N, C-alpha and C positions, 0 to 999 in steps of 0.2 A: 504494500500500500504506500502511495506517495502522499505528500501534504495536500495536494488538490483534492484527492479522494477523501482524505480525512476531514477536510473542511466541508465538502459537500455532504458527507454523512452526518457531520455535526449539525449542519443547518437542518437536514432532514429530521434528526432527533429533536432539535429544539422546537421545530414547528409541530411535529406530529405527536410529541409527548403530551402537549396541552390542547391542541385542537382535537376534536373527537374523531380521529381518523386512524389511530393506532401507530405508535412509534415502533414497537417491536415488529409489527407487520411490514412497515416500510423499510426497516433496516434489513429485512429479508428480500423484499421485492425490488428495491432500487438497485442494489448490486446485480440482482438476477436480470433485470431489464437492461442494464447497461453492459452486461457481460463482464463485470468485475469479479475477481475471485472473492469468495466469502471472507469477511473480516474475522479476526479472532475474537473469542469471547472476552479476552482481556481488553481489546479496544472497545468492545461493547460496554464493558464496565466503566471505561473512561467517559464514554458518552453519557451514560446514566448518572455518573457523578456530576457531570456538567449541569444536567437539568435538575438534579437535587440541589445544587448550589443556586440555581436560578430561583427555585421555590423559596429557599431560605432568604435570598436577597430581597425578593419581592414582598414576602410576608413576615419579615423579621420583627417588625413592630407588633404585629398581631400575635406572633408566637411569644414575644416577651410578655405581653399582657396576659396571655393564656397561662404561661408558666407562673407569673406572679399570682394570678387568681387561683391557680391550683395549689400553690404553696400556702396562701392565706387560708384557703378552704381546709387544708390539712391541719392548720394550727388552731382553728376554732369554728364553732357552729355559725357564727355571724358571717364568716367569709363564704359559707356555702350557699348563701342567698345571692351571691354575685353571679351574673350570667356567664362570666368567664370560667368559673368553676364548673358550671353545667356543660358548657361547650367543650371544655377540655376533656371531661369524662365521655362525652359523646364521641369525640375523636379517638379516644382510647378504645372504646367499645367497637367502633367501626373499623379499627385497624387490625383487630384480633383475627378475624377469619382469613384474610389474605396473607397475613404474617404466618399463621400456622400452616396453611396449605402450601405457601411458597417454600417454607423450610422443608416440608415433607416431600414435596414432589418437584423441586427445582430441576434436578437432573433429568427426570422423566420428561418434563415439559420441554426442556432444551433439546432433547434428542428426538422427540416423536411428533411435534406439531409445528415443524418449520418448513413444510412443503408449500411452495407458492400457490398451488390450487386450493389448499385448505385455508391459507391466509385470505385469498380472494373470496372464497365462500363465506368466511366469517365477516369480512368487510361488508358484503351484501346483506347477509341475514341480520346482523346487528345494526346496520344502517337503517334497515326497514323498521326494526324495533325502536330505534331512536326517533324516527319520523312519526311512528304511532304515538309514542309518549309525548312528543311535542304537540301533536294535534289534539290529544285527549286531555292533556294536563289542565287543571284549573288555574295553575300559575298564580296562586294567591299567598302561598306560605313563604316566610322568610326564615333566616337561621334561628331566630328566637323561638319559633314555633316547633322546632324539632324535639322529639323525645327519644327514649332508648330504642323503641321499636323501629323508628325511622333510621337511626344510626346503624342498627344491626342489619336492617334491610339493605341499606346502601353499602355497608361493609361486605355483606354476602355477595352482592352484585359485583363488587370489586374483585372477588375471587376469579370471576370469569375472565378478567383482563389478563390473567397469567397466560392465556392462549393468544399468540400473535394474530392480529386481525380484529380482535374485539375492541380494544382501546380502553384504557383505564379511565380517562376523562369521559369518554363516550358512554360507558356503561354506568358510571356513577351519576352522571348528569341524567341519563335515562331513568335510573331508579328515583332520583330526586323529582323528576318531572311526574312520574307515575304517582308519587306521593303528594303531588299538588304544589310543588315549590315553584317559585319564580325562576326563570332561566338563569339570571345572573347569580341569584342566591344558590342555586344548585351547583353552578360552576365554582363559586367561591368555596362551598363546603367540599366539593370534589378536590380542589387544589389543596385545601388544608388537610383533608384526609390522606391525600397522596404524599404529603411531605414526610411523615415518619416512615412509611413503608418504602418510599423511594430512596430516602437517605439510608435506611437500614440495608436495603438491597445493594445499594452502591458500595457501602462500606464492607458488606459481606463479600462482594465481588472483588474488592481490592486485593484479596488473597492471590488473585491472578496477576497482580501487578507488583507485589512485594513478597518477600519471604523466600524460603528455599525452594518452593514449588512454583515460583512465578514463571509466567510465560515470557519469552524474550520479546522486547519491544523497542522501538525507536522513540526516544523521549520527545523529539520534536513533532513527530506525527501524532502521538497521543495528546500532546499539549494542544495542537491545532484543533483536534477533534473536540477536546474538552472545552476549550475556550469558545469555539463557535457554537457548540450546543448550549453553553451557559448563557451567552449573550442573546442568541436568537430565542431561547426559551424564556428569558426574562421579558423580552419585548412581546412575545406571543401571549404570555399570561395577561399582560395589560390590555392587549388588543382584544382578546376574547371576552374579558370581563366587561369592557366597554361595548363591544359589538352586541352581546346578548341582552343588553339593557333595552334595545329597540328592535332587534332583528331575530328571526327564527333560525332554526338549525337546518333548514331545508337545503341550503347550499352545500353543507358538509355531507349531508346524506347523498345528494347528487354526485358529489365527488367520489364517495365510497362505492356507489353503484357503478360509476364509470370505470374506476380503477379495477374493481373486481371483475367486471365484464371484459376489460382489456386483457387481464392476465389469463382468464379462462379461455378466451378466444385464441390468444397466442399459443397456449398449450394445446388446445384442440386441433389447431392447424399445424402443430409441430414446428412453429417458428422460433420457439425458445425452449 
């Protein structure tokens, strides 16, 4: 891999991690479409570390407030009336399902669900589910209205995103919409919920970059991928939160259907 390819894949990761179109799916499809050799899992870890840093950079004030609220709640009953205490616990509850399943089945997922045709099929199927949620949702609830059932439901939906092509942001926004949330509120909760699991996964994957069993890597190439994914990811978070305040998700669904159809057509014709 050269630096140009690293930057391209970093941009792809930064865009697709937060737009509801699947980053893991695109990191499989883009090299496949361009005829590039598959990148290593260690480079994949660098890209995910970049988007984890983007989440922390964008939401650092909210996370500091949540941590303060959580600590104050631990110290006394009065602090547990703070909305920050409640939201912090909802994020903990919502993070548990994907964390447990990811730890148990990481290697199985990495080895068995990376075929382009399967990614394309999941793009189409869960794109249609997202469209259905967007059409049917009451879109009246904000973050303050969420309860434990809502957090668990969205957390369980996040488990599906371990399969490339589903999209973490896509499936959690879908779940939020089915629960009647506003689009922007669903996206904000999705990003906050993604922060601990994305950061934990990135740190866990760093074993491929450091230590006695580390995969060989060129520092410059990895840094190019990490920085491009972090910068583009940061900008994409802000864009999507603003976009969803006034716009629907139909455009992202259309893209998912078109990309899925393209991949399936190319494979059916034997062109890739």
